[in-house]
C-alpha positions as CSV (number, residue, x, y, z in Angstrom):
1,X,8.5,13.5,16.3
2,X,6.0,15.0,14.3
3,X,7.7,18.0,12.5
4,X,6.1,22.4,12.6
5,X,3.6,22.3,9.3
6,X,2.1,18.6,9.8
7,X,-1.6,19.3,10.4
8,X,-2.6,16.0,11.9
9,X,-6.4,16.1,12.0
10,X,-6.9,17.5,8.7
11,X,-4.2,14.8,6.9
12,X,-6.4,12.2,9.2
13,X,-9.4,13.8,8.3
14,X,-8.6,13.0,4.9
15,X,-7.6,9.5,6.0
16,X,-11.3,9.1,7.0
17,X,-13.0,10.3,4.3
18,X,-11.5,7.9,1.1
19,X,-7.6,6.9,2.2
20,X,-6.2,9.1,0.1
21,X,-4.3,12.5,2.0
22,X,-2.7,15.0,0.7
23,X,-1.1,18.1,3.1
24,X,-1.0,20.4,-0.5
25,X,-4.4,22.1,-0.6
26,X,-4.9,21.7,-4.4
27,X,-4.0,18.2,-4.3
28,X,-6.3,17.3,-1.1
29,X,-9.5,18.2,-3.0
30,X,-8.2,17.4,-6.8
31,X,-9.9,14.4,-7.8
32,X,-8.6,13.6,-10.8
33,X,-5.1,12.8,-9.6
34,X,-6.8,11.1,-6.6
35,X,-9.1,8.4,-8.2
36,X,-6.4,6.1,-9.4
37,X,-5.3,6.6,-6.1
38,X,-7.9,5.9,-4.5
39,X,-8.2,2.1,-6.1
40,X,-4.8,1.3,-5.8
41,X,-5.6,1.3,-1.6
42,X,-6.2,-2.5,-0.5
43,X,-9.3,-2.1,2.0
44,X,-8.8,-0.2,5.7
45,X,-5.1,1.5,4.3
46,X,-4.5,4.9,3.6
47,X,-1.5,7.4,2.2
48,X,-0.7,10.5,3.6
49,X,1.5,12.8,0.5
50,X,2.9,15.6,3.2
51,X,4.9,18.5,2.0
52,X,7.3,18.2,4.7
53,X,11.8,17.7,4.5
54,X,11.7,15.5,8.3
55,X,15.2,16.2,9.8
56,X,14.9,12.8,10.8
57,X,13.9,10.2,8.5
58,X,11.7,8.4,11.1
59,X,9.4,11.3,12.0
60,X,7.8,10.2,9.2
61,X,6.9,6.8,10.5
62,X,5.2,8.9,13.5
63,X,3.0,10.8,10.9
64,X,2.2,7.4,9.6
65,X,2.0,6.6,13.3
66,X,-0.1,9.6,14.5
67,X,-2.1,9.1,11.2
68,X,-3.3,5.6,12.5
69,X,-4.0,6.0,15.5
70,X,-6.2,8.2,15.3
71,X,-7.7,7.4,12.3
72,X,-7.8,3.2,13.1
73,X,-7.0,2.6,9.7
74,X,-4.8,-0.9,9.8
75,X,-1.8,0.8,7.3
76,X,-0.7,4.0,6.7
77,X,2.0,5.4,4.5
78,X,3.4,8.5,4.7
79,X,5.2,9.9,1.5
80,X,7.6,13.8,2.5
81,X,9.6,14.9,0.3
82,X,12.6,13.3,1.8
83,X,11.2,9.5,2.0
84,X,8.7,6.8,2.7
85,X,7.9,4.6,6.2
86,X,5.1,3.1,6.9
87,X,2.9,1.5,10.4
88,X,1.0,-1.5,9.9
89,X,-0.8,-3.8,11.5
90,X,-1.0,-6.7,9.1
91,X,3.2,-6.1,7.8
92,X,6.1,-7.0,9.8
93,X,8.3,-3.5,10.7
94,X,11.3,-5.3,9.3
95,X,9.3,-5.9,5.2
96,X,8.2,-2.4,5.7
97,X,11.7,-1.6,6.3
98,X,12.6,-3.3,3.8
99,X,10.2,-2.1,1.2
100,X,10.4,1.1,1.6
101,X,14.3,1.9,1.1
102,X,14.2,0.8,-2.2
103,X,11.0,3.5,-3.2
104,X,13.2,6.6,-4.6
105,X,12.3,9.7,-3.9
106,X,9.7,11.8,-6.2
107,X,7.4,8.3,-7.5
108,X,4.1,8.8,-8.1
109,X,1.7,7.9,-5.7
110,X,0.6,5.1,-7.9
111,X,3.7,3.8,-8.6
112,X,4.8,4.3,-4.4
113,X,1.8,1.8,-3.3
114,X,2.6,-0.8,-6.2
115,X,6.3,-1.2,-5.2
116,X,5.1,-1.3,-1.6
117,X,2.7,-4.1,-1.8
118,X,4.6,-5.9,-3.9
119,X,8.1,-4.9,-1.4
120,X,5.8,-6.4,1.9
121,X,4.0,-9.4,0.0
122,X,5.8,-10.5,-2.1
123,X,3.4,-13.5,-2.5
124,X,0.1,-11.5,-3.1
125,X,-0.3,-13.6,-5.9
126,X,-3.9,-14.0,-8.0
127,X,-4.6,-16.8,-5.7
128,X,-7.9,-17.2,-6.9
129,X,-6.4,-17.2,-10.6
130,X,-3.2,-19.8,-9.7
131,X,-5.9,-22.2,-7.6
132,X,-8.5,-22.4,-11.0
133,X,-5.1,-23.6,-12.9
134,X,-4.6,-26.1,-10.6
135,X,-7.7,-27.9,-11.1
136,X,-8.0,-27.4,-15.1
137,X,-4.3,-28.4,-15.3
138,X,-5.7,-31.8,-12.2
139,X,-8.7,-32.0,-14.8
140,X,-6.8,-32.3,-17.8
141,X,-4.0,-35.1,-16.4
142,X,-7.4,-37.4,-14.8
143,X,-8.6,-37.4,-18.6
144,X,-5.1,-38.3,-20.1
145,X,-4.5,-40.7,-17.7
146,X,-8.3,-42.4,-17.6
147,X,-8.1,-41.9,-21.9
148,X,-5.0,-43.6,-21.8
149,X,-6.8,-46.9,-19.0
150,X,-9.1,-47.2,-21.5
151,X,-7.3,-47.4,-24.6
152,X,-5.5,-50.0,-23.1
């Protein structure tokens, strides 16, 4: 159930603009606060900070679902005064639920997203860097073997 006072159309419009939405009108227009959050978001993801105290924890998930339905974003994270909840077409419900429970109340949105992404995609390592390091290691090993064979 969507708690009273949550303006889904307004939050959806904000999410569609840059992936960040605030129910607080002062924060909704503050680029200094939003820019670091926008740069932390992954493509087709959004975060809505909603200043409500939901009666049920599931209400935050309902907000996230409504926002995802309205915007078409892959993943929507909702931070309320009480908790964090998310819906996603990419991440499993189990991964989301395990992760959102570990995010403390009141954490800033950049840290929230860092914790969320680390929890739902623990193998989200920098694969290009890892592949490059493996290739360099193989080349060095090959050179070592080559030099060992030639010296004999």
